C-alpha positions in Angstrom: 117.0 58.3 94.8 117.3 61.8 96.3 115.0 63.2 93.7 112.1 60.9 94.5 109.1 62.7 96.1 105.9 61.2 97.5 102.7 62.8 96.3 103.1 63.0 92.6 99.9 61.9 90.8 101.4 61.1 87.4 104.7 60.4 85.6 104.3 63.6 83.6 104.1 65.7 86.8 107.4 64.0 87.9 109.0 64.7 84.6 107.9 68.3 84.8 109.3 68.7 88.3 112.6 67.2 87.3 112.8 69.4 84.2 112.3 72.5 86.4 115.1 71.4 88.8 117.5 70.7 85.9 116.7 74.2 84.5 117.9 75.8 87.8 114.5 76.7 89.0 113.2 76.2 92.6 111.7 72.9 93.3 107.9 73.1 93.4 105.8 71.5 96.1 103.5 68.6 95.2 99.7 68.7 95.9 99.7 71.3 98.7 96.3 72.7 99.4 95.5 76.3 98.6 93.6 77.9 101.5 91.8 81.2 101.8 92.2 83.8 104.5 89.8 81.8 106.8 91.8 78.6 106.4 89.2 76.9 104.1 90.9 74.5 101.7 90.1 75.0 98.0 92.1 72.6 95.9 95.6 71.2 95.5 97.6 72.1 92.5 99.7 69.3 91.0 102.8 71.5 91.6 103.0 74.9 93.3 105.2 77.7 94.5 103.2 79.0 97.5 105.6 81.9 98.0 104.8 83.2 94.6 101.2 82.1 94.6 101.6 80.0 91.4 99.8 76.7 90.9 100.8 74.4 88.0 98.3 71.9 86.7 99.2 69.2 84.3 96.3 68.6 82.0 96.2 65.0 80.8 94.0 63.5 78.2 90.9 63.3 80.4 90.8 67.2 80.7 89.1 67.2 77.3 86.0 65.5 78.6 83.0 67.8 79.0 82.5 67.4 82.7 86.2 67.9 83.4 86.2 71.0 81.3 83.5 72.5 83.5 85.5 71.5 86.7 88.7 73.0 85.2 86.9 76.3 84.4 85.6 76.5 88.0 89.2 75.7 89.3 90.6 78.6 87.2 88.0 80.9 88.6 89.0 79.9 92.2 92.7 80.5 91.4 91.8 84.0 90.3 89.5 84.7 93.2 92.3 83.7 95.6 94.9 85.8 94.0 96.9 82.9 92.5 98.3 82.4 89.0 97.3 79.1 87.4 99.7 77.6 84.9 98.2 74.9 82.7 100.6 72.4 81.1 99.7 69.8 78.5 101.7 67.2 76.6 102.7 69.7 73.9 104.6 71.7 76.6 106.5 68.5 77.6 108.3 68.2 74.2 112.1 68.7 74.1 112.7 67.9 77.8 109.8 70.1 78.8 111.5 73.2 77.6 108.2 74.9 76.6 106.7 74.2 80.1 109.9 75.4 81.8 109.8 78.6 79.8 106.1 79.2 80.7 106.7 78.6 84.4 109.9 80.6 84.5 108.0 83.6 83.0 105.3 83.3 85.6 107.8 83.1 88.4 109.8 86.1 87.2 106.5 88.1 86.9 105.8 87.1 90.5 109.1 88.3 91.7 111.5 85.3 91.5 115.0 85.9 90.3 117.4 83.2 89.2 120.2 82.6 91.7 118.0 83.2 94.7 
């Protein structure tokens, strides 16, 4: 019960969050808005590490639709413009207890200055 969090939009996002915790990584926040220097809200990553300016997006099946692809490209451009790193995760990253996703996110966190054990 202590691992339940309000705000997750999908079971896959929950599975990813739990895999990150099991791997000894910091727990990401759920759907917290990214704002710019004026306070304007831009979007809310599925999971994020605000301290490290990393947003994680789980890309379900609907992300292959033409309109969604256009929105996802615009979202990626906003991440870059705001100085954030976007990590995109799909079902292939969730295999084997999400180890590929965990490795991808761990790499981004280390590059942003996180160290295990902190």
